[in-house]
C-alpha positions as CSV (number, residue, x, y, z in Angstrom):
1,M,17.5,4.3,25.1
2,P,19.0,3.1,21.7
3,V,16.7,2.3,18.8
4,A,15.5,-1.3,18.9
5,S,17.4,-3.6,16.6
6,T,14.9,-6.3,16.0
7,P,12.6,-4.3,13.6
8,L,15.4,-4.5,11.0
9,R,13.9,-7.9,10.2
10,C,10.9,-6.2,8.7
11,L,12.7,-5.5,5.5
12,G,12.9,-9.2,4.8
13,P,9.2,-10.0,4.1
14,L,8.5,-6.3,3.4
15,A,5.2,-6.4,5.2
16,L,3.4,-3.2,4.9
17,S,2.8,-0.9,7.9
18,L,2.3,2.8,8.2
19,T,2.3,3.8,11.8
20,C,2.1,6.9,13.9
21,A,2.0,7.9,17.6
22,T,1.8,11.1,19.6
23,A,5.2,10.6,21.1
24,A,8.2,10.6,18.7
25,A,10.8,7.9,19.0
26,Q,14.5,8.7,19.5
27,A,16.6,9.1,16.4
28,P,18.2,5.9,15.3
29,A,21.8,5.4,16.3
30,A,24.5,5.3,13.7
31,T,25.3,1.7,14.6
32,D,21.7,0.7,13.9
33,L,21.7,2.4,10.6
34,A,25.0,0.6,9.8
35,R,23.4,-2.7,10.7
36,L,20.4,-1.8,8.5
37,D,22.7,-1.1,5.6
38,G,24.6,-4.3,6.2
39,F,21.3,-6.3,6.3
40,A,20.2,-4.7,2.9
41,L,23.6,-5.3,1.4
42,G,23.3,-9.0,2.4
43,L,20.0,-9.3,0.7
44,E,21.3,-7.6,-2.3
45,A,24.3,-9.9,-2.6
46,A,21.9,-12.9,-2.3
47,G,19.8,-11.6,-5.1
48,R,16.8,-11.1,-2.8
49,F,16.6,-7.3,-2.8
50,S,16.9,-4.4,-5.2
51,G,15.5,-1.2,-4.0
52,V,15.7,2.0,-1.9
53,V,15.8,2.2,1.9
54,L,14.9,5.6,3.4
55,V,14.9,6.3,7.1
56,A,13.7,9.6,8.6
57,H,13.3,11.0,12.1
58,D,11.1,13.9,12.9
59,G,10.6,14.5,9.1
60,Q,14.4,14.6,8.4
61,V,16.1,11.9,6.3
62,V,18.8,10.3,8.3
63,F,19.6,7.4,5.9
64,E,18.8,6.9,2.2
65,K,20.4,4.4,-0.1
66,A,19.7,2.5,-3.3
67,Y,20.7,-1.1,-3.8
68,G,20.9,-3.3,-6.9
69,L,19.9,-2.5,-10.5
70,R,17.0,-0.6,-11.9
71,D,16.5,-3.4,-14.4
72,E,18.0,-6.9,-13.8
73,T,18.8,-7.3,-17.5
74,G,20.8,-4.1,-17.7
75,E,23.7,-2.5,-15.9
76,A,22.3,0.8,-14.6
77,P,22.2,0.9,-10.8
78,L,19.0,1.8,-9.1
79,R,18.9,5.5,-7.8
80,T,17.3,6.8,-4.7
81,D,14.9,8.9,-6.8
82,D,13.8,6.2,-9.1
83,R,10.1,5.3,-9.0
84,L,9.0,1.9,-7.8
85,N,5.8,-0.1,-7.9
86,L,3.9,0.3,-4.7
87,A,2.0,-3.0,-5.0
88,S,-0.6,-3.3,-2.2
89,A,0.9,-0.3,-0.4
90,G,-1.2,1.7,-2.8
91,K,-4.3,0.5,-0.9
92,M,-3.5,3.2,1.6
93,F,-4.5,5.8,-1.0
94,T,-7.8,4.2,-1.3
95,S,-8.1,4.0,2.5
96,V,-7.4,7.8,2.7
97,A,-9.8,8.5,-0.1
98,I,-12.8,6.7,1.5
99,L,-12.0,8.0,5.0
100,Q,-12.1,11.5,3.5
101,Q,-15.7,10.8,2.5
102,V,-16.3,9.8,6.2
103,A,-14.7,13.0,7.4
104,A,-16.9,15.0,5.0
105,G,-20.0,13.4,6.4
106,R,-21.0,11.7,3.1
107,I,-20.9,8.3,4.7
108,T,-20.0,6.6,8.0
109,L,-17.7,3.7,8.7
110,D,-20.8,1.6,9.2
111,S,-22.5,2.7,6.0
112,H,-23.4,-0.3,3.8
113,V,-22.2,-0.7,0.2
114,G,-25.7,-0.5,-1.2
115,E,-26.2,3.0,0.4
116,V,-23.7,4.3,-2.1
117,L,-23.7,1.7,-4.9
118,E,-27.5,1.5,-5.2
119,D,-27.4,-0.8,-8.2
120,Y,-24.8,-3.2,-6.7
121,P,-25.9,-6.6,-8.1
122,D,-25.8,-8.9,-5.1
123,R,-28.2,-7.5,-2.5
124,A,-26.8,-9.7,0.3
125,F,-23.4,-8.1,-0.2
126,A,-24.8,-4.6,-0.8
127,D,-27.1,-4.7,2.3
128,T,-24.7,-6.2,4.8
129,V,-21.1,-5.3,4.0
130,T,-19.9,-2.0,5.6
131,V,-17.1,0.4,4.8
132,R,-15.4,-0.6,8.1
133,Q,-15.4,-4.3,7.0
134,L,-14.0,-3.6,3.6
135,L,-11.2,-1.6,5.1
136,T,-10.3,-4.3,7.6
137,H,-10.7,-7.3,5.2
138,T,-13.5,-8.7,7.2
139,A,-16.2,-8.4,4.6
140,G,-15.8,-11.7,2.8
141,A,-15.3,-9.7,-0.4
142,G,-12.8,-12.2,-2.0
143,D,-10.3,-11.5,-4.6
144,V,-10.0,-10.8,-8.3
145,D,-8.0,-13.7,-9.7
146,E,-8.5,-12.5,-13.3
147,L,-6.1,-9.6,-12.6
148,F,-3.1,-11.8,-11.8
149,G,-1.0,-14.4,-13.6
150,A,0.1,-14.9,-17.2
151,A,-2.9,-17.2,-17.9
152,H,-5.4,-14.4,-17.3
153,A,-3.9,-11.9,-19.8
154,A,-7.0,-11.7,-22.0
155,E,-9.4,-11.3,-19.1
156,R,-7.1,-8.7,-17.5
157,A,-7.1,-6.7,-20.7
158,R,-10.9,-6.3,-20.4
159,L,-10.9,-5.1,-16.8
160,R,-9.9,-1.5,-17.0
161,S,-12.0,0.1,-14.3
162,A,-13.6,-0.6,-10.9
163,A,-17.0,-0.7,-12.7
164,D,-15.7,-3.4,-15.0
165,I,-14.5,-5.5,-12.1
166,I,-17.7,-5.1,-10.2
167,A,-19.7,-6.1,-13.3
168,L,-17.6,-9.3,-13.3
169,H,-17.8,-10.2,-9.5
170,G,-20.7,-8.1,-8.2
171,R,-23.2,-11.0,-8.3
172,R,-21.3,-13.2,-5.8
173,A,-22.4,-13.2,-2.1
174,P,-19.9,-12.6,0.7
175,Q,-17.6,-15.6,1.2
176,F,-18.5,-15.6,4.9
177,A,-20.8,-13.6,7.2
178,P,-19.4,-10.1,7.1
179,G,-17.5,-9.3,10.3
180,T,-17.0,-12.9,11.4
181,Q,-13.6,-13.6,9.8
182,Q,-10.7,-11.8,8.2
183,K,-9.3,-12.7,4.8
184,Y,-7.0,-10.3,2.9
185,G,-8.0,-9.6,-0.6
186,N,-8.2,-7.1,-3.4
187,Y,-11.8,-7.0,-4.4
188,G,-13.0,-5.1,-1.3
189,Y,-10.7,-2.2,-2.2
190,V,-12.1,-2.2,-5.8
191,V,-15.5,-1.7,-4.2
192,L,-14.2,1.1,-2.0
193,G,-12.6,2.8,-5.0
194,R,-15.9,2.7,-6.9
195,M,-17.6,4.2,-3.8
196,V,-15.1,7.0,-3.9
197,E,-16.0,7.6,-7.6
198,V,-19.7,7.8,-6.9
199,L,-19.4,9.9,-3.8
200,S,-17.0,12.4,-5.3
201,G,-18.2,12.5,-8.9
202,Q,-14.6,11.9,-10.1
203,D,-12.9,8.9,-11.6
204,F,-10.6,7.2,-9.0
205,E,-7.3,8.3,-10.5
206,S,-8.4,12.0,-10.7
207,Y,-9.7,11.9,-7.2
208,V,-6.5,10.4,-5.7
209,R,-4.3,12.9,-7.6
210,A,-6.3,15.9,-6.5
211,H,-7.1,14.9,-2.9
212,V,-4.3,12.6,-1.7
213,L,-1.2,13.1,-3.8
214,A,-1.3,16.8,-4.4
215,P,-2.0,17.9,-0.8
216,A,0.9,15.6,0.3
217,G,3.3,17.1,-2.3
218,M,3.7,13.7,-3.9
219,T,4.5,15.1,-7.3
220,R,6.2,12.0,-8.7
221,T,3.6,9.4,-7.5
222,G,0.9,8.3,-9.7
223,F,-0.7,5.8,-12.1
224,V,1.3,4.6,-15.0
225,D,1.1,1.7,-17.5
226,C,3.2,-1.2,-16.4
227,D,5.2,-1.1,-19.6
228,D,5.8,2.6,-19.5
229,P,9.4,3.1,-20.8
230,A,10.2,6.1,-18.6
231,P,13.9,5.8,-17.6
232,D,13.2,6.4,-13.9
233,L,10.9,3.4,-13.5
234,A,12.3,0.3,-11.9
235,A,11.5,-2.8,-13.8
236,G,10.0,-5.9,-12.1
237,Y,10.3,-9.5,-13.3
238,A,8.5,-12.8,-12.7
239,E,8.9,-16.4,-13.5
240,V,6.6,-17.6,-16.3
241,E,7.0,-21.2,-17.6
242,G,10.6,-21.3,-16.3
243,R,11.5,-18.0,-17.9
244,R,12.2,-14.6,-16.4
245,V,9.9,-12.0,-18.0
246,R,8.7,-8.5,-17.2
247,N,6.0,-8.8,-14.5
248,C,3.7,-6.9,-16.8
249,A,2.8,-10.3,-18.1
250,T,1.3,-11.2,-14.7
251,L,0.0,-8.0,-13.2
252,P,-2.7,-5.4,-13.9
253,A,-1.7,-3.1,-16.7
254,R,-2.0,0.0,-14.5
255,G,-2.4,0.9,-10.8
256,F,-5.9,0.9,-9.5
257,A,-7.8,1.0,-6.2
258,A,-6.2,-2.2,-4.8
259,G,-2.6,-0.9,-5.5
260,G,0.1,-0.8,-8.2
261,Q,0.8,2.9,-8.3
262,V,4.4,4.0,-8.6
263,A,6.4,6.4,-6.4
264,P,9.9,7.2,-5.2
265,A,10.8,6.5,-1.6
266,S,10.9,10.2,-0.8
267,D,7.2,10.6,-1.8
268,L,6.3,7.9,0.7
269,L,7.9,10.0,3.4
270,R,5.8,12.9,2.2
271,F,2.7,10.8,2.5
272,V,3.6,9.8,6.1
273,Q,4.3,13.5,7.0
274,A,1.0,14.6,5.4
275,L,-0.9,12.1,7.4
276,V,0.8,12.9,10.7
277,D,0.4,16.6,10.0
278,G,-3.4,16.2,9.4
279,R,-3.3,17.4,5.8
280,L,-5.1,14.4,4.5
281,L,-7.4,13.3,7.3
282,P,-8.5,14.8,10.6
283,L,-6.0,13.6,13.2
284,P,-8.6,11.8,15.4
285,L,-9.7,9.9,12.4
286,F,-6.2,9.0,11.4
287,R,-5.4,7.8,14.9
288,Q,-8.5,5.6,14.7
289,A,-7.3,4.3,11.3
290,T,-4.0,3.3,12.7
291,T,-5.4,1.6,15.8
292,P,-6.1,-2.1,15.5
293,Q,-9.7,-2.7,14.6
294,H,-9.5,-6.5,13.9
295,E,-6.3,-8.5,14.4
296,F,-3.5,-6.7,12.5
297,M,-5.7,-4.2,10.6
298,G,-6.6,-0.7,11.3
299,L,-8.9,1.1,9.0
300,G,-6.9,0.3,5.8
301,F,-3.6,0.5,7.6
302,F,-1.5,-2.3,9.1
303,A,-1.7,-1.3,12.8
304,T,0.5,-3.8,14.6
305,G,4.0,-5.3,14.4
306,Y,5.2,-7.7,11.7
307,G,5.4,-11.0,13.4
308,P,7.4,-13.0,16.0
309,G,10.2,-11.0,17.6
310,V,9.0,-7.7,16.2
311,P,7.5,-5.2,18.7
312,D,3.8,-4.6,18.4
313,A,3.9,-1.1,19.7
314,I,2.9,1.6,17.1
315,S,5.5,4.4,16.9
316,A,6.1,7.5,14.9
317,G,9.8,6.4,14.8
318,A,11.7,6.3,11.6
319,T,10.2,5.5,8.3
320,A,11.7,3.3,5.6
321,A,10.6,2.5,2.0
322,A,11.9,-0.4,0.0
323,P,11.1,-2.6,-3.0
324,T,11.7,-6.3,-3.6
325,A,14.2,-7.6,-6.1
326,S,11.9,-9.5,-8.5
327,A,9.0,-7.1,-8.4
328,P,10.0,-3.6,-7.2
329,T,7.5,-2.3,-4.7
330,C,7.5,0.2,-1.9
331,A,6.4,-0.1,1.7
332,A,6.3,2.2,4.6
333,T,7.6,0.8,7.9
334,R,9.2,2.0,11.1
335,I,12.0,1.5,13.5
336,P,10.5,2.2,17.0
337,A,12.4,3.0,20.1
338,K,12.5,0.7,23.1
339,P,10.2,1.9,25.8
């Protein structure tokens, strides 16, 4: 059967999903790859997309192309090996890091925050919220508004670590009874990142570099300052008071446990392969992590389709990585085969 064509829509909203199955999908047909290219070209022409699309089958790249400019104020075209901001796709590194603690027997998915962060300020949060709920956004953890928007620049400058953020928001109770609702947010992943630090004895960046990026061979993925002048970093922009400015004015200064790392598309493929090969997590635990636990979420991974008209079946299929035009980001997705 030919590769399904409807999943091409997932490049529009760039919803994040990293999926895997035991049976591999068929390789995408040349006509489908041509349609994918045409779709991306259309977005590029409309000023809605600047980035890299990579499609692989059985670990082999079958399509890779860059679109648009590396910096909208310049003339240099984006290259396939340029590094792009991962935005919330970086939450997957935090998911892997905390699941490695589960695999090592240091905690379970149902361990409470307070079992690890013994001095967590709000005891209702510490004693009721579990690792599983943080991973699935069902903890009522809330967000960290101070990290985003030009108006919060001064506050953002003071929040340099997970401990700093917990000191700011650790006294608030869950927004709802943990496990009863689902609301996507960033603060829960900050808490998970701090738990990784306490359990491992390493700062979050060092742990991720040593135990996630290095085993996966992701040599060009990492944590950099938003205003780093490296020539291979794509530049993102945002609207502030009617002006186009670098999005460093609205985002955390550096990647952290809730996302914002940088990577080339090829390193995301390495990440997928390392997960599928069992180099980062035991395969039974990875299968559990990519199985829906609550609505669309697995254990830190989007585990269903992207919305109306897009198949819900999880598939190893082909993997794509792409950033948006105004704020370059990467996301892993798939083009599954029809059953």
